[in-house]
C-alpha positions as CSV (number, residue, x, y, z in Angstrom):
1,M,0.0,0.0,0.0
2,G,1.9,3.1,-1.2
3,L,1.1,6.7,-1.0
4,K,-0.6,8.4,-3.9
5,P,1.2,11.5,-5.3
6,P,-0.6,14.7,-4.4
7,D,-3.1,16.2,-6.9
8,P,-1.3,19.1,-8.7
9,A,-4.5,21.2,-8.6
10,V,-4.7,20.8,-4.8
11,V,-1.0,21.6,-4.4
12,R,-1.3,24.7,-6.6
13,A,-4.4,25.9,-4.7
14,W,-2.5,25.4,-1.4
15,V,0.6,27.3,-2.6
16,E,-1.6,30.2,-3.9
17,R,-3.6,30.4,-0.6
18,T,-0.5,30.3,1.6
19,R,1.4,32.8,-0.6
20,K,-1.4,35.3,-0.3
21,A,-1.7,34.7,3.4
22,Q,2.0,35.6,3.8
23,G,1.8,38.6,1.5
24,L,4.3,37.2,-1.0
25,P,4.4,38.2,-4.6
26,P,3.1,35.7,-7.3
27,T,6.7,35.1,-8.6
28,L,10.1,35.1,-7.0
29,E,12.8,37.0,-8.8
30,D,15.4,37.5,-6.1
31,A,18.3,35.1,-6.9
32,V,19.2,34.6,-3.2
33,V,15.7,33.7,-2.2
34,V,15.3,31.4,-5.2
35,G,18.6,29.7,-4.2
36,K,17.3,29.2,-0.6
37,V,14.0,27.7,-1.9
38,V,15.8,25.3,-4.2
39,A,17.9,24.1,-1.3
40,L,14.8,23.4,0.8
41,L,13.0,21.4,-2.0
42,P,14.0,17.7,-2.3
43,Q,15.0,16.3,-5.7
44,A,12.2,14.6,-7.5
45,R,14.2,11.4,-8.0
46,Q,17.6,10.1,-7.1
47,T,19.5,7.3,-8.8
48,G,21.5,4.8,-6.8
49,A,24.7,6.7,-7.6
50,M,23.2,10.0,-6.2
51,R,22.0,8.6,-2.9
52,S,24.5,9.3,-0.1
53,G,23.9,5.8,1.3
54,S,25.3,4.4,-2.0
55,K,28.6,6.1,-1.5
56,V,29.4,4.3,1.8
57,V,32.2,1.8,1.5
58,R,30.7,-1.6,2.3
59,P,32.7,-4.6,3.6
60,G,33.4,-7.4,1.1
61,T,31.5,-10.6,1.2
62,A,32.1,-12.8,4.2
63,E,34.5,-15.6,3.6
64,R,34.7,-19.0,5.3
65,I,35.7,-18.8,8.9
66,T,38.5,-21.1,9.9
67,A,38.9,-21.8,13.6
68,R,42.6,-22.0,14.7
69,S,43.6,-23.5,17.9
70,K,45.9,-21.4,20.1
71,S,46.9,-23.7,22.9
72,A,48.9,-26.9,22.7
73,E,46.0,-28.9,24.3
74,T,43.5,-27.9,21.5
75,I,46.1,-28.2,18.7
76,E,46.5,-32.0,19.5
77,R,42.7,-32.7,19.2
């Protein structure tokens, strides 16, 4: 059971309503403000190479474990 993407018309109406309530202009033209907004918005899609979790160095596959005796008593068994 996944989440449905939001209806674009509902999102647009919400943005318009909150923009007016805050007294913001219909468009943003200040480059600094646009840069801050872009930094707040997530990317629409990331590939495996882009995800920061994909850049973590992972250990190699596990190999067979060989038990080695350390005492003379267990070496003779």
